N, CA, C and O atoms as a Tinker XYZ file with bonds, in Angstrom:
   268  protein
     1  N    106.133000   82.235000  -43.244000    73     2
     2  CA   106.776000   83.583000  -43.643000    64     1     3
     3  C    107.407000   83.484000  -45.196000    63     2     4     5
     4  O    108.055000   82.542000  -45.654000    81     3
     5  N    107.092000   84.521000  -45.760000    73     3     6
     6  CA   107.859000   84.876000  -46.720000    64     5     7
     7  C    108.260000   85.879000  -47.396000    63     6     8     9
     8  O    107.617000   86.889000  -47.109000    81     7
     9  N    109.088000   86.046000  -48.215000    73     7    10
    10  CA   109.562000   87.404000  -48.555000    64     9    11
    11  C    108.694000   87.994000  -50.005000    63    10    12    13
    12  O    108.192000   87.400000  -50.959000    81    11
    13  N    108.775000   89.077000  -49.730000    73    11    14
    14  CA   107.826000   89.916000  -50.883000    64    13    15
    15  C    108.912000   91.160000  -51.298000    63    14    16    17
    16  O    109.287000   92.073000  -50.561000    81    15
    17  N    109.200000   90.971000  -52.352000    73    15    18
    18  CA   110.134000   92.360000  -52.851000    64    17    19
    19  C    109.617000   93.005000  -53.540000    63    18    20    21
    20  O    108.954000   92.555000  -54.475000    81    19
    21  N    109.791000   94.557000  -53.239000    73    19    22
    22  CA   109.145000   95.620000  -53.897000    64    21    23
    23  C    110.214000   96.308000  -54.899000    63    22    24    25
    24  O    111.433000   96.319000  -54.725000    81    23
    25  N    109.576000   96.826000  -55.879000    73    23    26
    26  CA   110.389000   97.957000  -56.592000    64    25    27
    27  C    109.635000   99.153000  -56.155000    63    26    28    29
    28  O    108.423000   99.287000  -56.319000    81    27
    29  N    110.533000  100.143000  -55.506000    73    27    30
    30  CA   110.213000  101.462000  -55.296000    64    29    31
    31  C    110.752000  102.600000  -55.927000    63    30    32    33
    32  O    111.977000  102.704000  -55.876000    81    31
    33  N    110.064000  103.545000  -56.555000    73    31    34
    34  CA   110.439000  104.518000  -57.153000    64    33    35
    35  C    110.413000  105.866000  -56.662000    63    34    36    37
    36  O    109.282000  106.220000  -56.331000    81    35
    37  N    111.185000  106.602000  -56.534000    73    35    38
    38  CA   110.839000  108.091000  -56.201000    64    37    39
    39  C    111.967000  108.476000  -54.796000    63    38    40    41
    40  O    112.348000  109.577000  -54.397000    81    39
    41  N    112.223000  107.350000  -54.382000    73    39    42
    42  CA   113.304000  107.877000  -53.558000    64    41    43
    43  C    114.659000  108.478000  -53.945000    63    42    44    45
    44  O    115.125000  108.097000  -55.019000    81    43
    45  N    115.350000  109.352000  -53.232000    73    43    46
    46  CA   116.256000  110.479000  -53.597000    64    45    47
    47  C    117.511000  110.050000  -52.644000    63    46    48    49
    48  O    118.665000  109.970000  -53.066000    81    47
    49  N    117.084000  109.762000  -51.177000    73    47    50
    50  CA   118.079000  109.843000  -50.497000    64    49    51
    51  C    118.127000  109.231000  -49.151000    63    50    52    53
    52  O    116.977000  108.947000  -48.815000    81    51
    53  N    118.831000  108.973000  -48.416000    73    51    54
    54  CA   118.619000  108.102000  -47.116000    64    53    55
    55  C    117.440000  108.471000  -46.099000    63    54    56    57
    56  O    116.922000  107.689000  -45.302000    81    55
    57  N    117.109000  109.863000  -46.292000    73    55    58
    58  CA   115.888000  109.931000  -45.551000    64    57    59
    59  C    114.625000  109.205000  -46.202000    63    58    60    61
    60  O    113.811000  108.584000  -45.519000    81    59
    61  N    114.538000  109.345000  -47.623000    73    59    62
    62  CA   113.609000  108.505000  -48.378000    64    61    63
    63  C    113.444000  106.902000  -47.987000    63    62    64    65
    64  O    112.384000  106.282000  -47.908000    81    63
    65  N    114.828000  106.388000  -47.757000    73    63    66
    66  CA   114.859000  105.044000  -47.210000    64    65    67
    67  C    114.438000  104.754000  -45.937000    63    66    68    69
    68  O    113.931000  103.660000  -45.690000    81    67
    69  N    114.595000  105.649000  -45.047000    73    67    70
    70  CA   114.080000  105.800000  -43.590000    64    69    71
    71  C    112.567000  105.637000  -43.441000    63    70    72    73
    72  O    111.871000  104.879000  -42.766000    81    71
    73  N    112.285000  106.695000  -44.380000    73    71    74
    74  CA   110.541000  106.839000  -43.922000    64    73    75
    75  C    109.829000  105.544000  -44.793000    63    74    76    77
    76  O    108.794000  105.023000  -44.378000    81    75
    77  N    110.568000  105.042000  -46.166000    73    75    78
    78  CA   109.815000  104.200000  -46.541000    64    77    79
    79  C    109.866000  102.747000  -45.891000    63    78    80    81
    80  O    109.059000  101.823000  -45.995000    81    79
    81  N    111.132000  102.833000  -45.148000    73    79    82
    82  CA   111.101000  101.525000  -44.537000    64    81    83
    83  C    110.333000  101.708000  -43.022000    63    82    84    85
    84  O    109.967000  100.711000  -42.400000    81    83
    85  N    110.178000  102.748000  -42.625000    73    83    86
    86  CA   109.126000  102.985000  -41.377000    64    85    87
    87  C    107.681000  102.697000  -41.729000    63    86    88    89
    88  O    106.817000  102.131000  -41.060000    81    87
    89  N    107.630000  103.220000  -42.930000    73    87    90
    90  CA   105.897000  102.612000  -43.399000    64    89    91
    91  C    105.758000  101.175000  -43.502000    63    90    92    93
    92  O    104.802000  100.537000  -43.060000    81    91
    93  N    106.823000  100.668000  -44.148000    73    91    94
    94  CA   106.829000   99.409000  -44.309000    64    93    95
    95  C    106.372000   98.578000  -43.152000    63    94    96    97
    96  O    105.332000   97.921000  -43.097000    81    95
    97  N    107.461000   98.721000  -42.070000    73    95    98
    98  CA   107.374000   98.365000  -40.943000    64    97    99
    99  C    106.090000   98.397000  -40.009000    63    98   100   101
   100  O    105.775000   97.582000  -39.142000    81    99
   101  N    105.563000   99.321000  -40.333000    73    99   102
   102  CA   103.704000   99.570000  -39.608000    64   101   103
   103  C    102.750000   98.762000  -40.209000    63   102   104   105
   104  O    101.672000   98.713000  -39.617000    81   103
   105  N    102.866000   98.082000  -41.283000    73   103   106
   106  CA   102.122000   97.226000  -42.022000    64   105   107
   107  C    101.881000   95.907000  -41.063000    63   106   108   109
   108  O    102.823000   95.298000  -40.557000    81   107
   109  N    100.495000   95.542000  -40.877000    73   107   110
   110  CA   100.164000   94.091000  -40.128000    64   109   111
   111  C    100.910000   93.275000  -40.990000    63   110   112   113
   112  O    100.995000   93.312000  -42.218000    81   111
   113  N    101.534000   92.395000  -40.019000    73   111   114
   114  CA   102.024000   90.982000  -40.688000    64   113   115
   115  C    103.766000   91.193000  -41.168000    63   114   116   117
   116  O    104.422000   90.223000  -41.548000    81   115
   117  N    104.271000   92.392000  -41.091000    73   115   118
   118  CA   105.700000   92.538000  -41.666000    64   117   119
   119  C    106.393000   92.299000  -40.301000    63   118   120   121
   120  O    105.974000   92.673000  -39.205000    81   119
   121  N    107.545000   91.598000  -40.567000    73   119   122
   122  CA   108.386000   91.186000  -39.170000    64   121   123
   123  C    109.627000   92.078000  -39.432000    63   122   124   125
   124  O    110.282000   92.532000  -38.493000    81   123
   125  N    109.990000   92.362000  -40.959000    73   123   126
   126  CA   111.491000   93.183000  -41.139000    64   125   127
   127  C    111.474000   93.886000  -42.391000    63   126   128   129
   128  O    111.211000   93.123000  -43.321000    81   127
   129  N    111.646000   94.967000  -42.704000    73   127   130
   130  CA   111.817000   95.261000  -44.130000    64   129   131
   131  C    113.002000   95.895000  -44.202000    63   130   132   133
   132  O    113.377000   96.664000  -43.316000    81   131
   133  N    113.843000   95.569000  -45.494000    73   131   134
   134  CA   115.329000   95.970000  -45.770000    64   133   135
   135  C    115.078000   96.900000  -47.075000    63   134   136   137
   136  O    114.830000   96.251000  -48.091000    81   135
   137  N    115.100000   98.309000  -47.220000    73   135   138
   138  CA   115.040000   99.034000  -48.385000    64   137   139
   139  C    116.278000   99.613000  -48.496000    63   138   140   141
   140  O    117.015000  100.064000  -47.619000    81   139
   141  N    116.437000   99.533000  -49.888000    73   139   142
   142  CA   117.737000  100.304000  -50.654000    64   141   143
   143  C    117.630000  101.073000  -51.456000    63   142   144   145
   144  O    116.883000  100.835000  -52.405000    81   143
   145  N    118.405000  102.395000  -51.368000    73   143   146
   146  CA   118.277000  103.256000  -52.487000    64   145   147
   147  C    118.452000  102.993000  -53.776000    63   146   148   149
   148  O    117.799000  103.473000  -54.703000    81   147
   149  N    119.450000  102.129000  -53.855000    73   147   150
   150  CA   120.130000  101.569000  -55.109000    64   149   151
   151  C    119.825000  100.220000  -55.291000    63   150   152   153
   152  O    120.509000   99.451000  -54.615000    81   151
   153  N    119.008000   99.739000  -56.000000    73   151   154
   154  CA   118.190000  100.008000  -57.316000    64   153   155
   155  C    116.924000  100.548000  -56.747000    63   154   156   157
   156  O    116.016000  100.605000  -57.576000    81   155
   157  N    116.706000  100.849000  -55.867000    73   155   158
   158  CA   115.184000  101.178000  -55.439000    64   157   159
   159  C    114.319000  100.136000  -54.994000    63   158   160   161
   160  O    113.288000  100.016000  -55.658000    81   159
   161  N    114.488000   99.296000  -53.973000    73   159   162
   162  CA   113.765000   98.202000  -53.679000    64   161   163
   163  C    113.534000   98.108000  -52.220000    63   162   164   165
   164  O    113.944000   98.950000  -51.421000    81   163
   165  N    112.876000   97.077000  -51.914000    73   163   166
   166  CA   112.490000   96.619000  -50.422000    64   165   167
   167  C    112.319000   95.160000  -50.565000    63   166   168   169
   168  O    111.732000   94.548000  -51.457000    81   167
   169  N    112.927000   94.722000  -49.542000    73   167   170
   170  CA   112.514000   92.981000  -49.401000    64   169   171
   171  C    111.755000   92.850000  -47.495000    63   170   172   173
   172  O    112.142000   93.167000  -46.370000    81   171
   173  N    110.387000   92.121000  -48.173000    73   171   174
   174  CA   109.887000   92.613000  -46.624000    64   173   175
   175  C    109.824000   91.164000  -46.637000    63   174   176   177
   176  O    109.676000   90.375000  -47.570000    81   175
   177  N    110.000000   90.960000  -45.144000    73   175   178
   178  CA   110.024000   89.362000  -44.263000    64   177   179
   179  C    108.578000   89.490000  -43.488000    63   178   180   181
   180  O    108.342000   90.476000  -42.790000    81   179
   181  N    107.747000   88.559000  -43.637000    73   179   182
   182  CA   106.508000   88.485000  -42.742000    64   181   183
   183  C    105.207000   88.143000  -43.970000    63   182   184   185
   184  O    105.277000   88.138000  -45.199000    81   183
   185  N    104.078000   87.881000  -43.066000    73   183   186
   186  CA   102.975000   87.598000  -43.715000    64   185   187
   187  C    102.015000   88.937000  -44.133000    63   186   188   189
   188  O    100.868000   89.042000  -43.698000    81   187
   189  N    102.450000   89.652000  -44.770000    73   187   190
   190  CA   101.759000   91.122000  -45.114000    64   189   191
   191  C    101.261000   90.896000  -46.552000    63   190   192   193
   192  O    101.769000   90.218000  -47.445000    81   191
   193  N     99.869000   91.813000  -46.548000    73   191   194
   194  CA    99.443000   91.847000  -47.515000    64   193   195
   195  C    100.152000   92.820000  -48.591000    63   194   196   197
   196  O    100.345000   94.015000  -48.367000    81   195
   197  N    100.507000   92.182000  -49.755000    73   195   198
   198  CA   101.320000   93.177000  -50.803000    64   197   199
   199  C    100.589000   94.309000  -51.178000    63   198   200   201
   200  O    101.340000   95.126000  -51.710000    81   199
   201  N     99.388000   94.702000  -51.117000    73   199   202
   202  CA    98.361000   95.725000  -51.448000    64   201   203
   203  C     98.736000   97.100000  -50.423000    63   202   204   205
   204  O     98.903000   98.293000  -50.677000    81   203
   205  N     98.780000   96.244000  -49.066000    73   203   206
   206  CA    98.849000   97.162000  -47.880000    64   205   207
   207  C    100.332000   97.656000  -48.071000    63   206   208   209
   208  O    100.513000   98.874000  -48.043000    81   207
   209  N    101.167000   97.008000  -48.219000    73   207   210
   210  CA   102.574000   97.379000  -48.241000    64   209   211
   211  C    102.784000   98.588000  -49.375000    63   210   212   213
   212  O    103.418000   99.616000  -49.135000    81   211
   213  N    102.085000   98.260000  -50.768000    73   211   214
   214  CA   101.994000   99.290000  -51.693000    64   213   215
   215  C    101.583000  100.536000  -51.479000    63   214   216   217
   216  O    102.063000  101.555000  -51.977000    81   215
   217  N    100.437000  100.429000  -50.526000    73   215   218
   218  CA    99.886000  101.624000  -50.187000    64   217   219
   219  C    100.532000  102.358000  -48.945000    63   218   220   221
   220  O    100.429000  103.575000  -48.790000    81   219
   221  N    101.092000  101.666000  -48.217000    73   219   222
   222  CA   102.006000  102.116000  -47.204000    64   221   223
   223  C    102.976000  103.032000  -47.884000    63   222   224   225
   224  O    102.943000  104.236000  -47.629000    81   223
   225  N    103.792000  102.561000  -48.689000    73   223   226
   226  CA   104.817000  103.336000  -49.661000    64   225   227
   227  C    104.428000  104.541000  -50.317000    63   226   228   229
   228  O    105.119000  105.556000  -50.226000    81   227
   229  N    103.076000  104.488000  -51.153000    73   227   230
   230  CA   102.215000  105.379000  -51.775000    64   229   231
   231  C    102.026000  106.597000  -50.684000    63   230   232   233
   232  O    102.265000  107.768000  -50.981000    81   231
   233  N    101.574000  106.189000  -49.406000    73   231   234
   234  CA   101.433000  107.345000  -48.508000    64   233   235
   235  C    102.321000  107.945000  -48.185000    63   234   236   237
   236  O    102.088000  109.074000  -47.753000    81   235
   237  N    103.632000  107.504000  -48.243000    73   235   238
   238  CA   105.117000  108.200000  -48.251000    64   237   239
   239  C    105.368000  108.933000  -49.127000    63   238   240   241
   240  O    106.264000  109.767000  -48.999000    81   239
   241  N    104.639000  108.816000  -50.259000    73   239   242
   242  CA   104.963000  109.498000  -51.537000    64   241   243
   243  C    105.915000  108.839000  -52.436000    63   242   244   245
   244  O    106.784000  109.376000  -53.123000    81   243
   245  N    105.648000  107.700000  -52.338000    73   243   246
   246  CA   106.607000  107.039000  -53.465000    64   245   247
   247  C    105.728000  106.387000  -54.032000    63   246   248   249
   248  O    104.607000  106.256000  -53.540000    81   247
   249  N    106.192000  105.703000  -55.514000    73   247   250
   250  CA   105.532000  104.621000  -56.102000    64   249   251
   251  C    106.292000  103.257000  -55.722000    63   250   252   253
   252  O    107.514000  103.204000  -55.583000    81   251
   253  N    105.363000  102.080000  -55.559000    73   251   254
   254  CA   105.929000  100.927000  -55.384000    64   253   255
   255  C    105.168000   99.836000  -56.330000    63   254   256   257
   256  O    104.042000  100.078000  -56.764000    81   255
   257  N    105.898000   98.540000  -56.643000    73   255   258
   258  CA   105.148000   97.785000  -57.443000    64   257   259
   259  C    105.642000   96.278000  -56.645000    63   258   260   261
   260  O    106.706000   96.344000  -56.030000    81   259
   261  N    105.173000   95.433000  -56.644000    73   259   262
   262  CA   105.724000   93.777000  -56.279000    64   261   263
   263  C    106.280000   93.399000  -57.667000    63   262   264   265
   264  O    105.684000   93.406000  -58.744000    81   263
   265  N    107.590000   93.060000  -57.391000    73   263   266
   266  CA   108.573000   92.668000  -58.502000    64   265   267
   267  C    108.272000   91.187000  -58.416000    63   266   268
   268  O    108.851000   90.395000  -59.160000    81   267
């Protein structure tokens, strides 16, 4: 298991954080996801594909990149 840190932009409120967290937790291999509004980041634990994580965040309407 490893941690993947993502920079997420476009989130403006707690609802955004919850939406991004839920999206990340649906990706196969994710054991947990901790998303923070400031500074706009996520730490994902598990063996997930970073490309799939970014796609899940983008599906919710935010931008993401691996840190």
